[in-house]
C-alpha angles and dihedrals in degrees: 000000000000117000120255097254093051092049091052090055093043092054092048086057094043093051087051090051091051092050090048091048089052092049093049100040106029090026094070089048090055091045091053090049090051091053096041100098091046107042094042112065099179137024096269093049091049091050088052089054093047093049092056088070103017097095093048111031097091092049090049090051087067089075089063093046092046092049090052091047092048092051090049093051101035100033106025094164091052090049094049095044095044093050090050095048100036096036099127093038091053090046088054089053091049093049091049091050090054088074093062105067093040092042095050096043103038106025095092097033092086118054095217122120094214092049093049095044091051091054091046088061090042089058088048090055090046090056104035102043098053090043090056098040095050089058092046089054092053090047090056092047090056090052095043128257120251102243139112139188125242119222090269089054093251106152117232119196115205101179134085137233093251091052088063089065095072123143098261093045090051089051089052087049089055089052091052095043094048093044095054094041090051090051091049092050090053090051091051090053088053094052105034141053142200120018095355090052091052093049091047089050091053090048091049092054092048098046095037090056091045091051093053094047093047093045091052092047091049091049093053091046092053093046096047108024114019115078117216135211130258130187106232101182131069112276128198104209091198096053124110111273117273115149092194093058096088143053123238132194129201111227135175112253094011093130088063094051097092091055090053094045094046108029093187088069088072085079088074098066086036088063089054093056098035093046092050095046095047090046090055090050090051091049091054089048091052093242102135099173095058088042091054092048092048093049087053088053089050089054089052089053096046097046092039092052091059092047096046095045092052098042125159088019118083101172115009120201118228095188097047112013091191088065092059113130119233139180089262103049108031100060137106125251125296091253094051093050091047095052091046091048093057092044090052092046091055104038104034093069089047091053092047092048093049092047091050091049092049093051091047093052093048097039123128139069122315108218139183088249090059092052093048092047091049100038095148101035102041121087 
């Protein structure tokens, strides 16, 4: 059995892997949904777009559900505090996601232009709103969330929904929105041809460039204008969780400290920029598969940069820095982490293998001819 400290680190990595898996797999589904009303100009073209992700979207949604479940089981204090503080934002994500299952399954069941157009915009909302809000949430984490713990460890949130929509958080939302839309456009290039391919290519160039510019702007803002958090007391990583058993200071440039202490970590943001730039080059060269792979690498760099810069903090507190939640003091018991670790070790490769097989079986271009030949069975 792994020791407690190692398991805490392992679950920090595994939660990151789940979030990355969600961004890569469900992210391209949401990107396709965001682009749907714009790259498809008539009903047949829009059905082509929908059928590129229709067979897989619900399986990819499992990454999101699993990530939420892992946070609940591995970091219960983070789960409880985040759902208190981000309640309305998370409800907005949930309401937006409601459009996806109904839109995919019922959109083409009724041969009515108004009905179908309404669900096209519903699928747009189901892709665009979560993409934006997830980035806004990360932007608020980097600034600190206004919460504190009472002596009985009951979390108390003192902010408001509208306070979440601050300028830096909205910039982080733009990074997330552009990143997932870019990824979705690359996937559309991989699965379509003709006019839809050309429109997806144009969208990929626009949103890929926007992602890089917004990511660079957010990086400069963090380095020069967003103070970070530093633990200033002795911490025993193997101790039982107690977020109030430490002192924390807010310092300028603290979110850049890990990159200075461990220079190899600079590779992580480098992957964000390099992956995005190479993906744009591949898009221009009409090589959609390398472009899709490189945009996935860019997502690794962007998400990894936030995680590495904040480590060991998971959810800093702006109103009471001592209440900030870290990798060391927000976790479940040793036994819980151990059981979950072995479950993840067994089932994660199975899920990845099955997903790879499913994509291989259903690979290839989706065309207008396919939709017309499968009028009743296609999405």
